[in-house]
C-alpha positions as CSV (number, residue, x, y, z in Angstrom):
1,X,10.6,-16.6,-11.8
2,X,10.6,-12.9,-12.5
3,X,7.1,-11.4,-12.9
4,X,6.9,-7.7,-13.7
5,X,3.2,-7.6,-12.6
6,X,4.2,-8.9,-9.2
7,X,6.9,-6.2,-9.0
8,X,4.3,-3.6,-9.9
9,X,2.0,-4.8,-7.1
10,X,4.9,-4.6,-4.7
11,X,5.7,-1.1,-5.8
12,X,2.0,-0.1,-5.3
13,X,2.3,-1.7,-1.8
14,X,5.3,0.4,-1.0
15,X,3.5,3.5,-2.2
16,X,0.6,2.6,0.1
17,X,3.0,2.1,3.0
18,X,4.6,5.5,2.4
19,X,1.2,7.1,2.2
20,X,0.1,5.4,5.4
21,X,3.2,6.6,7.2
22,X,2.3,10.2,6.2
23,X,-1.3,9.8,7.3
24,X,-0.3,8.3,10.7
25,X,2.2,11.2,11.2
26,X,-0.6,13.7,10.3
27,X,-3.0,12.0,12.8
28,X,-0.4,12.1,15.6
29,X,0.5,15.7,14.9
30,X,-3.2,16.6,15.3
31,X,-3.6,14.6,18.5
32,X,-4.6,17.7,20.4
33,X,-6.5,19.6,17.6
34,X,-10.2,20.0,18.6
35,X,-12.5,18.4,16.1
36,X,-9.8,16.6,14.1
37,X,-10.9,13.3,12.7
38,X,-8.3,10.5,12.1
39,X,-7.7,9.1,8.7
40,X,-6.4,5.7,7.5
41,X,-5.1,4.2,4.3
42,X,-6.9,1.3,2.6
43,X,-4.9,-0.8,0.2
44,X,-4.6,-4.5,1.2
45,X,-8.4,-5.0,1.2
46,X,-8.7,-3.2,-2.2
47,X,-6.0,-5.5,-3.6
48,X,-7.7,-8.6,-2.1
49,X,-11.0,-7.6,-3.7
50,X,-9.4,-7.0,-7.0
51,X,-7.8,-10.4,-6.9
52,X,-11.0,-12.1,-5.7
53,X,-12.8,-10.7,-8.8
54,X,-10.4,-12.6,-11.0
55,X,-7.5,-15.0,-10.5
56,X,-5.1,-12.5,-11.9
57,X,-5.1,-8.8,-12.5
58,X,-6.2,-7.9,-16.0
59,X,-3.7,-6.8,-18.5
60,X,-3.9,-3.6,-20.5
61,X,-2.6,-3.4,-24.1
62,X,-1.6,-0.4,-26.2
63,X,-2.2,-2.2,-29.5
64,X,-3.9,-5.4,-30.6
65,X,-1.7,-8.5,-30.2
66,X,0.6,-6.7,-27.8
67,X,1.3,-8.1,-24.4
68,X,0.7,-5.0,-22.3
69,X,1.5,-3.8,-18.8
70,X,-0.5,-5.1,-15.9
71,X,-3.5,-3.1,-14.7
72,X,-2.3,-3.3,-11.2
73,X,-2.0,0.5,-11.4
74,X,-5.8,0.4,-11.0
75,X,-5.2,-1.0,-7.5
76,X,-4.2,2.2,-5.6
77,X,-4.5,3.1,-2.0
78,X,-7.3,5.2,-0.7
79,X,-7.4,7.6,2.3
80,X,-10.5,7.3,4.4
81,X,-11.5,9.5,7.3
82,X,-13.3,8.2,10.3
83,X,-16.1,10.7,11.0
84,X,-18.3,8.3,13.0
85,X,-16.4,8.3,16.4
86,X,-15.3,10.8,18.9
87,X,-13.0,9.9,21.8
88,X,-13.1,13.3,23.5
89,X,-15.6,16.0,24.2
90,X,-13.9,18.3,21.7
91,X,-14.7,15.9,18.8
92,X,-11.1,14.6,18.2
93,X,-11.0,10.9,17.6
94,X,-7.3,10.2,17.4
95,X,-6.3,7.2,19.6
96,X,-2.6,7.4,20.2
97,X,-2.4,3.7,21.1
98,X,-4.0,2.7,17.8
99,X,-1.9,5.1,15.8
100,X,1.3,3.7,17.4
101,X,0.2,0.1,16.7
102,X,-0.6,1.1,13.1
103,X,2.8,2.7,12.8
104,X,4.6,-0.5,14.0
105,X,2.5,-2.7,11.7
106,X,3.2,-0.4,8.8
107,X,6.9,-0.5,9.4
108,X,6.8,-4.3,9.3
109,X,4.7,-4.2,6.2
110,X,7.2,-1.8,4.5
111,X,10.2,-4.0,5.5
112,X,8.6,-7.1,4.1
113,X,7.8,-5.4,0.8
114,X,11.3,-4.0,0.5
115,X,12.7,-7.6,1.1
116,X,10.4,-9.0,-1.6
117,X,11.4,-6.3,-4.1
118,X,15.1,-6.8,-3.3
119,X,14.6,-10.6,-3.9
120,X,12.9,-10.0,-7.3
121,X,15.6,-7.6,-8.4
122,X,18.2,-10.0,-7.2
123,X,16.7,-12.6,-9.5
124,X,16.8,-10.2,-12.4
125,X,20.4,-9.2,-11.6
126,X,21.4,-12.8,-11.6
127,X,19.7,-13.5,-14.9
128,X,21.4,-10.5,-16.5
129,X,24.8,-11.3,-15.3
130,X,24.6,-15.1,-15.9
131,X,27.2,-16.2,-18.5
132,X,26.3,-18.9,-21.0
């Protein structure tokens, strides 16, 4: 019903969406900067690889016999720079159409994560306020 490790993964996803928003804004602001190379944020594929390595994310413990916090903190977004392409003679490789598509996709991703977190917190709120 309420899974704190799931909430942690959603929180990490929101962090990735925020970071991606900043990276896209940086790419767009450097659209006309000679030699600028666009960056992107990798998160979903890192999370998928982590989940493929085991059915669940491993748990960390602070002491023996203690049910610890999920190691989903280890699944963090990474910024990568695309140095292999160049769209213009000045070396800049920012594609405004791709950036705007990524921006729209990231907004949908952020909205879906926010809805999921809201639903999880709604469940917790309901459990806390439930009267016997």
